[in-house]
N, C-alpha and C positions, 0 to 999 in steps of 0.2 A: 656146798663144796665138800668133796670127799677128802679126807685126811690122807696124805701120801704115806705109803708103807716105807718105813725106814728101819734098817737093821740097827743093832746096838752100836756097831762101829760107825755107821753113817751119822747117827744121832750124836754120838760123842764128838765126831769130827765137826759137825755143824755147831755144836755148843762151844767147842774150843775156838773155832773161827770167829764166832760172834764175840766171845769173850776177848780174844786177842785184838780184834778191831776196836772194841770199846776201850780196852786198856791202853792201847797205843795212842788212840785219839785223846784220851784223858791225860796221858803222860805228855803228849805234845802240847796240849793247852797249858798244862802246868809249867812246862819248861818255857813256853812263850811268855807266860805271865811273869815268871821269875826273871827272865831275860829283860823284859820291859821294866820291871821294878829296879833293876840294877843298871839301866841305861845301856844295855848291850846293843840294842837295835837302834839307838839314837841316830847314828850315822849310817845305818844299814837298812833303810826302809825297803829298798828293792830286794834285798836278801829275804827280809821278812815276808814280803808279798809273794816271792817265789816259793818259800816254804809253805805258806798258806795254800797256794794254788796246788802244789804237789800233794799236800795232805788231802785236799778236797778230791783230787783226781784219784788218789790211791784208795780212799774210803769209798768213792763211787764205784770203782772197778771191783773192789772186794764185795760190796753189797750187791752189785749187779750179778756177780757170780752165784750168789745165794738164791737168787730168784729163778 
């Protein structure tokens, strides 16, 4: 498979996008764990499920745009 030709700007944009997706995903997991530890989601299970679904859809759309 031939390597695609990327300009410096395109490569920087791709690296920034991948970093942002990974950082926001890790931050979301951290906040969910902290919220679970402090019983924030105890009575909000539907809200937590909605957040998880939204995160999966957002990550999927962002990663699909990279392909």
